[in-house]
C-alpha positions as CSV (number, residue, x, y, z in Angstrom):
1,M,-39.6,-10.1,0.9
2,T,-35.8,-10.8,1.3
3,V,-33.6,-8.3,3.1
4,E,-30.3,-7.7,1.4
5,P,-27.3,-8.0,3.7
6,D,-25.4,-4.8,4.6
7,R,-22.3,-4.9,2.4
8,A,-21.0,-1.4,3.2
9,P,-17.2,-1.3,2.8
10,A,-15.0,-0.5,5.8
11,R,-14.1,3.2,5.5
12,D,-11.9,3.0,8.6
13,P,-9.8,-0.1,9.7
14,Q,-11.8,0.0,13.0
15,D,-14.9,-0.9,11.0
16,L,-13.6,-4.3,9.9
17,E,-14.2,-6.2,13.2
18,R,-17.7,-4.9,13.6
19,L,-18.6,-5.7,10.0
20,L,-17.2,-9.2,10.3
21,I,-19.1,-10.0,13.4
22,A,-22.4,-8.5,12.1
23,R,-22.1,-10.4,8.9
24,Q,-21.2,-13.7,10.6
25,W,-24.2,-13.5,12.9
26,V,-26.6,-13.3,10.0
27,G,-24.8,-16.0,8.0
28,D,-23.4,-13.6,5.3
29,I,-20.3,-15.6,4.3
30,D,-19.7,-13.7,1.1
31,G,-20.0,-10.4,3.0
32,M,-17.4,-11.7,5.5
33,V,-15.0,-12.7,2.8
34,A,-15.4,-9.3,1.1
35,L,-13.6,-7.8,4.1
36,F,-10.3,-9.5,3.0
37,E,-7.9,-8.9,0.1
38,P,-7.9,-11.6,-2.6
39,N,-4.6,-13.1,-1.3
40,A,-5.2,-12.6,2.4
41,V,-4.0,-15.1,5.0
42,V,-5.9,-16.2,8.1
43,D,-4.4,-18.0,11.1
44,S,-7.3,-19.5,12.9
45,G,-5.2,-21.2,15.5
46,E,-5.8,-24.7,14.1
47,G,-2.1,-25.2,13.1
48,Q,-2.4,-24.2,9.5
49,L,-2.8,-21.0,7.5
50,T,-5.8,-20.3,5.3
51,R,-4.8,-18.5,2.1
52,G,-7.0,-16.6,-0.4
53,R,-10.6,-15.7,-0.5
54,E,-11.9,-19.1,-1.6
55,A,-10.2,-20.9,1.2
56,I,-11.3,-18.2,3.7
57,R,-14.9,-18.6,2.4
58,T,-14.7,-22.4,3.1
59,L,-13.3,-21.7,6.6
60,F,-16.1,-19.2,7.5
61,A,-18.7,-21.5,6.0
62,E,-17.5,-24.4,8.2
63,I,-17.4,-22.2,11.3
64,T,-20.9,-20.8,10.6
65,A,-22.3,-24.2,9.8
66,A,-21.0,-25.5,13.2
67,G,-23.1,-22.8,14.9
68,R,-20.0,-21.0,16.2
69,K,-20.6,-17.2,16.6
70,F,-17.8,-14.7,16.8
71,A,-17.9,-12.6,20.0
72,A,-17.5,-8.9,20.2
73,G,-14.7,-7.7,22.4
74,E,-12.8,-4.7,23.5
75,Q,-11.3,-3.3,20.3
76,R,-8.0,-1.4,20.6
77,P,-7.5,1.8,18.5
78,A,-5.9,0.9,15.2
79,L,-2.3,1.7,14.8
80,I,-2.1,3.3,11.3
81,N,1.1,3.9,9.3
82,G,0.3,5.2,5.8
83,D,-1.8,2.6,4.0
84,L,-1.3,-0.1,6.7
85,A,-3.1,-0.6,9.9
86,L,-2.7,-3.0,12.8
87,T,-6.0,-3.8,14.5
88,S,-6.6,-5.9,17.6
89,T,-9.4,-6.9,19.9
90,K,-9.4,-8.5,23.4
91,L,-12.1,-11.1,23.3
92,P,-14.4,-11.9,26.3
93,D,-12.4,-15.1,26.9
94,G,-9.2,-13.0,27.3
95,S,-7.6,-14.0,24.0
96,I,-6.5,-11.3,21.6
97,T,-6.9,-11.1,17.9
98,T,-4.5,-9.2,15.7
99,E,-5.0,-8.2,12.1
100,V,-3.2,-6.2,9.4
101,A,-5.4,-4.1,7.1
102,R,-4.4,-2.2,4.0
103,R,-6.1,0.9,2.6
104,Q,-7.4,0.2,-0.9
105,D,-7.2,2.6,-3.9
106,D,-10.8,3.7,-3.3
107,G,-10.0,4.6,0.4
108,T,-11.7,1.6,1.9
109,W,-9.8,-0.9,4.1
110,L,-9.4,-4.7,3.8
111,W,-7.6,-7.2,5.9
112,V,-4.5,-8.9,4.5
113,I,-3.5,-10.9,7.6
114,D,-5.9,-12.1,10.4
115,R,-4.7,-14.0,13.4
116,Y,-7.6,-15.2,15.6
117,S,-5.7,-15.5,18.8
118,V,-2.3,-14.4,20.1
119,V,-1.0,-16.3,23.1
120,A,1.6,-15.1,25.6
121,F,5.0,-16.8,25.3
């Protein structure tokens, strides 16, 4: 018997981080990608931006294949203004992620911008 992955949509921007981590830990690449808008951009800190779901799928597949696991951290309350939300998490290593999510027509939320780590200047 095969267990279907949980593909529940994010009903709150705060759900996105938890869903991303849970899906990554079980290897659900498509479920991870489903949390992003079709033309989303990811800055993974590698010096280049990853644009669009297909490229994001490739990035997550590479990360997962390498055995890297995303860590849960201390999530800050989302800052919401209309249909946009700024989400952020302080990770166990002290780095901070920042993301911009957009409310979709059906009331769910998807990320449009994801920056893995913000460093102090």
